[in-house]
C-alpha positions as CSV (number, residue, x, y, z in Angstrom):
1,X,94.8,94.4,105.9
2,X,94.1,91.5,103.5
3,X,93.9,92.0,99.7
4,X,91.0,90.7,97.7
5,X,93.2,87.9,96.3
6,X,94.2,86.9,99.8
7,X,90.6,86.9,101.0
8,X,89.6,84.8,98.0
9,X,92.4,82.3,98.7
10,X,91.3,82.0,102.4
11,X,87.7,81.4,101.3
12,X,89.0,78.8,98.8
13,X,91.0,77.1,101.6
14,X,87.9,77.1,103.8
15,X,85.7,75.5,101.1
16,X,88.4,73.0,100.2
17,X,88.8,71.9,103.8
18,X,85.0,71.2,104.0
19,X,85.1,69.3,100.7
20,X,88.2,67.4,101.9
21,X,86.4,66.7,105.2
22,X,83.4,65.1,103.4
23,X,85.8,62.6,101.8
24,X,88.4,62.1,104.5
25,X,86.7,63.0,107.8
26,X,89.5,65.4,108.7
27,X,90.5,69.0,107.8
28,X,92.7,69.8,104.9
29,X,96.4,70.2,105.7
30,X,97.5,73.4,104.0
31,X,100.7,73.4,102.1
32,X,102.2,76.5,103.6
33,X,105.0,76.6,101.0
34,X,102.5,77.6,98.4
35,X,100.7,80.5,100.1
36,X,101.6,84.2,100.7
37,X,103.7,85.0,103.7
38,X,100.9,87.1,105.3
39,X,98.7,84.1,105.4
40,X,101.4,82.1,107.3
41,X,101.3,84.5,110.2
42,X,100.0,83.1,113.5
43,X,96.5,84.5,113.8
44,X,93.2,83.5,115.4
45,X,90.0,83.2,113.3
46,X,86.4,82.2,113.3
47,X,84.6,80.6,110.4
48,X,80.8,81.0,110.2
49,X,78.7,78.9,107.8
50,X,75.3,80.0,106.7
51,X,72.7,78.2,104.7
52,X,69.8,80.2,103.3
53,X,70.9,83.1,105.5
54,X,70.6,81.0,108.7
55,X,73.5,79.9,110.9
56,X,74.8,76.4,109.9
57,X,77.9,76.3,112.0
58,X,80.5,78.6,113.7
59,X,83.8,77.6,115.2
60,X,86.9,79.5,115.9
61,X,89.9,80.2,118.0
62,X,90.3,83.1,120.4
63,X,94.1,82.8,120.9
64,X,96.4,82.6,117.9
65,X,98.6,79.6,117.9
66,X,98.9,78.4,114.3
67,X,99.3,79.8,110.8
68,X,96.2,81.7,109.7
69,X,95.6,79.5,106.6
70,X,95.7,76.3,108.7
71,X,93.5,77.9,111.4
72,X,90.9,78.7,108.8
73,X,91.1,75.2,107.3
74,X,90.7,73.6,110.7
75,X,87.9,76.0,111.8
76,X,86.1,75.4,108.5
77,X,86.1,71.7,109.0
78,X,85.0,72.1,112.7
79,X,82.2,74.4,111.8
80,X,80.9,72.0,109.1
81,X,81.3,68.8,111.1
82,X,81.7,69.3,114.8
83,X,79.5,72.3,115.9
84,X,77.3,70.5,118.4
85,X,74.3,72.7,117.6
86,X,74.0,71.3,114.1
87,X,74.2,67.9,112.3
88,X,77.3,67.5,110.1
89,X,77.2,69.1,106.7
90,X,76.4,66.7,103.9
91,X,77.6,66.9,100.3
92,X,74.3,68.0,98.8
93,X,74.2,71.1,101.1
94,X,77.6,72.4,100.1
95,X,76.4,74.5,97.1
96,X,74.0,76.3,99.4
97,X,76.5,77.1,102.2
98,X,78.2,80.5,102.3
99,X,81.4,80.9,104.2
100,X,82.2,84.0,106.3
101,X,85.7,84.5,107.8
102,X,86.6,86.7,110.7
103,X,90.3,87.3,111.5
104,X,90.7,88.4,115.1
105,X,93.0,91.1,116.5
106,X,94.9,90.1,119.7
107,X,92.5,90.3,122.7
108,X,92.9,93.1,125.3
109,X,91.5,93.0,128.8
110,X,88.7,95.4,129.8
111,X,89.3,96.5,133.3
112,X,85.9,96.6,134.9
113,X,84.5,95.7,138.4
114,X,80.8,96.0,137.5
115,X,78.7,95.3,134.6
116,X,77.9,99.0,134.3
117,X,81.7,99.7,133.9
118,X,81.8,97.1,131.2
119,X,78.9,98.6,129.3
120,X,80.5,102.1,129.4
121,X,83.7,100.7,127.8
122,X,82.2,98.5,125.1
123,X,82.2,99.9,121.6
124,X,79.0,98.6,119.8
125,X,79.6,97.4,116.2
126,X,83.4,97.4,116.8
127,X,84.2,95.1,119.7
128,X,83.9,91.4,120.0
129,X,83.6,90.4,123.6
130,X,84.8,87.5,125.7
131,X,83.4,86.9,129.1
132,X,85.3,84.5,131.3
133,X,84.2,83.3,134.8
134,X,86.0,80.2,135.6
135,X,84.3,77.3,133.8
136,X,82.0,79.6,132.1
137,X,83.4,81.3,129.0
138,X,81.9,82.6,125.7
139,X,82.4,85.1,123.0
140,X,80.4,87.1,120.6
141,X,82.0,88.3,117.4
142,X,81.5,92.0,116.5
143,X,79.0,90.9,113.8
144,X,76.6,89.8,116.6
145,X,75.9,93.5,117.3
146,X,73.7,93.4,114.1
147,X,71.2,91.1,115.8
148,X,71.8,92.4,119.4
149,X,72.4,96.2,119.0
150,X,71.5,97.0,122.7
151,X,74.5,96.7,124.9
152,X,72.6,95.2,127.8
153,X,71.1,92.5,125.5
154,X,74.5,91.8,124.0
155,X,76.0,91.2,127.4
156,X,73.0,89.3,128.8
157,X,72.9,87.0,125.8
158,X,76.6,86.4,126.0
159,X,76.3,85.4,129.7
160,X,73.5,83.0,128.7
161,X,75.7,81.5,126.0
162,X,78.4,81.0,128.6
163,X,75.9,79.1,130.8
164,X,75.3,81.8,133.2
165,X,72.0,83.6,134.2
166,X,71.4,86.9,132.3
167,X,71.5,88.9,135.5
168,X,74.7,87.3,136.8
169,X,77.8,89.3,137.7
170,X,80.8,88.3,139.7
171,X,83.9,90.1,140.9
172,X,85.8,87.2,139.3
173,X,84.4,87.9,135.9
174,X,87.0,88.8,133.3
175,X,86.2,90.6,130.1
176,X,88.3,90.9,126.9
177,X,87.7,92.8,123.7
178,X,88.9,92.2,120.2
179,X,88.2,93.5,116.7
180,X,87.9,91.5,113.5
181,X,88.5,91.8,109.8
182,X,85.5,90.0,108.3
183,X,84.7,88.9,104.8
């Protein structure tokens, strides 16, 4: 969907937003008049930061509500400075941080009444998954299948991420899938 030039521009925006955040403690405001139309479309994204091949921050949006370029700038800043799992990025780390962007498709509900039905409908290595049970909500991007290739483990770990026991299931549980274009 996105050309190599557009991908490079989005990565440059992500890095510029982190650099801007180091100096100004806020994300870069993207000048939308100077970017291609496709990058102005309202889309949801996640930005994942890695340092030495280890997670260093990951923040995103599940529902599209702002132009993609600004979503990436804001999520890059948030991944670098507000991911509660990590201390804020400092300037001397920046050269060792790689940026990975995932642009989400719109979510679609998975109609399931049991965990078994959910497992039958999931597409490993394709689907990102959102589990929502009231105050407990979490997502795994499709890239998480690389480290959790077993469907049961994937779902169990997502429930734990949402603050639920691994063996939990409720008739109120909602599941949604999405795909990503990642680079």
